[in-house]
C-alpha positions in Angstrom: -0.4 7.4 -3.6 2.6 6.4 -5.6 2.8 9.8 -7.2 2.9 11.4 -3.7 5.6 8.9 -2.4 7.8 6.6 -4.4 7.7 8.7 -7.6 8.0 12.0 -5.8 11.6 13.1 -5.2 10.4 15.8 -2.9 8.5 13.5 -0.5 9.9 13.4 3.0 12.0 10.3 3.5 10.8 7.7 5.9 7.7 5.4 6.2 4.7 6.5 4.2 1.2 5.4 5.2 -2.4 6.2 4.0 -5.1 7.4 6.3 -6.9 4.3 7.7 -10.7 4.5 7.7 -12.7 2.0 9.7 -16.4 1.2 10.0 -18.8 3.6 8.3 -16.5 6.6 8.8 -16.3 8.8 5.7 -13.1 10.6 5.2 -13.0 14.4 4.6 -12.1 15.4 1.1 -8.5 16.6 0.8 -7.0 17.4 -2.5 -3.7 19.0 -1.6 -0.5 17.0 -1.7 0.8 19.0 1.3 -1.7 17.3 3.6 0.9 15.3 5.3 1.2 14.6 9.0 4.0 13.1 11.0 2.7 10.3 13.2 4.1 7.7 15.6 2.4 4.6 14.1 0.9 3.3 11.0 -0.7 0.0 9.9 1.5 -2.1 7.7 -1.6 -2.4 5.4 -0.9 0.2 2.7 2.6 1.1 4.1 5.2 2.1 1.6 8.9 2.5 2.3 12.2 2.0 0.5 14.5 -0.9 1.0 17.1 1.4 2.4 14.7 2.4 5.1 13.9 -1.2 5.9 17.6 -1.9 6.2 18.1 1.1 8.5 15.3 -0.1 10.8 16.5 -3.7 10.7 13.4 -5.3 9.2 10.6 -6.7 11.2 11.1 -8.3 14.6 10.8 -12.0 13.9 11.4 -12.7 17.6 8.3 -10.8 18.6 6.3 -12.5 15.8 7.4 -16.0 16.8 6.7 -15.4 20.5 3.2 -14.3 19.6 2.6 -17.3 17.5 4.0 -19.6 20.2 1.4 -18.4 22.8 -1.2 -17.3 20.8 -3.4 -17.9 19.0 -3.1 -14.7 17.0 -0.4 -12.2 16.2 -1.0 -8.6 17.0 1.1 -5.5 17.4 3.8 -6.4 14.9 3.2 -3.2 13.0 3.4 -1.2 16.3 6.7 -2.7 17.2 8.1 -2.0 13.7 7.0 1.7 13.8 8.2 2.2 17.4 11.6 0.8 16.6 11.7 3.0 13.5 11.1 6.0 15.6 13.8 4.9 18.1 16.4 4.7 15.3 15.3 8.1 13.9 13.1 7.1 11.0 10.0 9.3 10.7 6.5 8.1 9.8 4.3 10.3 7.5 0.5 9.9 7.0 -0.8 11.1 3.7 -4.2 12.6 4.7 -5.5 12.7 1.2 -5.0 8.9 0.6 -7.4 6.6 2.2 -7.4 2.9 3.0 -10.6 1.2 4.2 -9.4 -1.0 7.0 -11.7 -3.7 8.5 -11.3 -4.3 12.2 -13.1 -7.3 13.6 -16.7 -7.9 12.8 -17.9 -4.3 12.7 -21.3 -3.5 14.1 -22.9 -0.2 14.9 -25.5 0.0 17.7 -27.7 2.7 19.1 -28.1 3.1 22.8 -29.7 6.1 24.6 -29.6 8.1 21.4 -25.9 7.5 21.0 -24.2 5.3 18.4 -21.4 2.9 19.4 -19.0 1.2 16.9 -18.2 -2.3 18.0 -15.3 -4.5 16.7 -16.7 -7.9 18.0 -13.3 -9.5 18.0 -13.0 -13.1 19.1 -11.9 -13.9 22.7 -8.5 -15.0 21.4 -8.1 -11.8 19.3 -8.8 -9.7 22.4 -6.2 -11.8 24.2 -3.6 -11.1 21.5 -4.4 -7.4 21.5 -4.0 -6.9 25.2 -1.0 -9.1 25.7 1.0 -7.6 22.8 0.1 -4.0 23.6 1.0 -4.3 27.2 4.3 -5.9 26.2 4.9 -3.0 23.7 4.2 -0.5 26.4 7.0 -2.1 28.4 9.3 -2.4 25.5 8.8 1.2 24.4 8.1 3.4 27.5 8.9 6.5 25.5 5.8 6.0 23.4 3.5 8.0 25.7 0.9 8.8 23.1 0.5 5.0 22.4 0.1 4.3 26.1 -2.5 7.1 26.5 -4.4 5.8 23.4 -4.4 2.3 24.7 -5.8 3.3 28.1 -8.5 5.4 26.5 -9.7 2.7 24.1 -9.3 -0.2 26.5 -11.7 1.4 29.0 -14.3 1.9 26.4 -13.7 -1.5 24.8 -14.4 -3.4 28.1 -17.5 -1.3 28.7 -18.9 -2.0 25.2 -18.1 -5.7 25.5 -20.2 -5.9 28.7 -23.0 -3.9 27.2 -23.3 -5.2 23.6 -21.2 -8.1 22.7 -21.7 -11.9 22.9 -19.4 -14.2 24.9 -18.7 -11.2 27.2 -17.4 -13.2 30.1 -15.1 -15.3 28.0 -13.8 -12.2 26.3 -13.1 -10.5 29.6 -11.4 -13.6 30.9 -9.0 -13.5 27.9 -8.5 -9.8 28.2 -7.4 -10.3 31.8 -5.2 -13.2 30.8 -3.6 -11.3 28.0 -3.0 -8.2 30.3 -1.4 -10.4 33.0 0.8 -12.2 30.5 1.8 -9.0 28.9 3.0 -7.7 32.3 4.9 -10.9 33.1 6.5 -11.7 29.7 10.3 -11.4 30.0 11.2 -8.7 27.6 14.3 -10.6 26.5 12.0 -13.1 24.8 10.4 -10.5 22.5 12.9 -7.7 22.0 15.2 -7.4 19.0 18.5 -9.3 19.4 20.5 -6.1 19.3 18.1 -4.1 21.5 19.0 -5.2 25.0 
């Protein structure tokens, strides 16, 4: 990974991320350094970038982080906010498709139903609250991120369905999902945007 990025003078400048692999997914074997894809988001886990790039972006949004800690219970979406703001100021994000990071999301469980397999995250109710609240807030902060919005809508529909079908504490989780969604819609953006963003 370091040979492809930090030590490679020909690497495209910006944010570098590995390909995150979750659950039991097995990555395809890629051996060519040219397997690089420009993306709109990457997990901070495994992220590499130069100090000069951090300075250009303005660092992480501590206002967003502190607001999440104040309400919640858990912090979520900080890496999304960082990447979206990076895109807004012209910093590109590159995924190295031949570098893999095993990334654990929730309490992973795979179930079979009607000859189909479903991958469950089994987050806690408060974690679901943080996910929905922060992601709805981010959709309002960064309306230009259409792909993020489409991805959220796609996974949220499936997530609620899987919670009802397979997870424990289903009604408590749905309650916190609704609570997080409503608060994400009502949170004043001035409370969570970067000081120089408004």
